[in-house]
Wavefront OBJ file of the C-alpha trace (Angstrom):
o trace
v 11.656 -10.710 -20.455
v 10.958 -8.390 -23.271
v 10.203 -4.620 -23.280
v 6.740 -4.892 -24.528
v 5.775 -7.447 -21.577
v 7.683 -5.544 -19.029
v 5.716 -2.163 -19.842
v 2.231 -4.554 -19.841
v 3.421 -5.469 -16.811
v 3.963 -2.249 -15.357
v 0.938 -0.714 -16.877
v -1.325 -3.407 -15.502
v -0.067 -2.869 -11.827
v -0.573 1.059 -12.306
v -4.205 0.427 -13.245
v -4.835 -1.889 -10.215
v -2.994 -0.148 -7.523
v -2.302 3.522 -9.001
v -5.770 4.433 -10.251
v -7.684 3.679 -6.549
v -5.053 5.440 -5.039
v -5.557 8.369 -6.885
v -9.107 8.299 -6.453
v -8.934 7.808 -2.990
v -6.879 11.111 -2.526
v -9.160 12.984 -4.901
v -11.932 11.382 -2.236
v -10.384 12.658 0.628
v -9.764 16.100 -0.855
v -13.491 16.608 -2.272
v -15.233 14.608 0.380
v -17.299 12.365 -2.260
v -16.641 8.973 -1.614
v -18.530 8.140 -5.031
v -15.478 9.002 -7.093
v -13.798 5.883 -5.145
v -16.447 3.521 -5.252
v -17.052 3.980 -8.947
v -13.707 3.841 -9.883
v -13.035 0.481 -8.242
v -14.858 -1.923 -10.527
v -13.310 -0.759 -13.696
v -9.774 -0.617 -12.616
v -9.974 -4.171 -11.096
v -11.599 -5.590 -14.630
v -8.971 -3.734 -16.797
v -5.702 -4.363 -14.449
v -6.707 -8.125 -13.931
v -7.441 -8.601 -17.311
v -4.215 -7.050 -18.688
v -2.268 -8.622 -15.784
v -3.722 -12.301 -16.739
v -2.802 -11.642 -20.329
v 0.899 -10.307 -19.630
v 1.679 -13.131 -17.244
v 0.596 -15.607 -20.059
v 2.913 -14.025 -22.467
v 5.760 -13.884 -20.121
v 5.074 -17.772 -19.451
v 5.148 -18.275 -23.419
v 8.140 -16.190 -23.714
v 10.014 -18.275 -20.909
v 8.930 -21.588 -22.609
v 10.296 -20.417 -25.975
v 13.839 -19.695 -24.803
l 1 2 3 4 5 6 7 8 9 10 11 12 13 14 15 16 17 18 19 20 21 22 23 24 25 26 27 28 29 30 31 32 33 34 35 36 37 38 39 40 41 42 43 44 45 46 47 48 49 50 51 52 53 54 55 56 57 58 59 60 61 62 63 64 65
């Protein structure tokens, strides 16, 4: 796996998992749950899109080797 695809995989997982956890902690601290509710759709959209593109690139790299 190339360095750029490994970075893309890590970045998509951080967006998919890390951002909702961050906003969950922020919501616990402030008591305003709109932060969490409004952060889930963008993080799912961005995270799943980049994850699908990264996995397709990894498959292409494996086929070419």
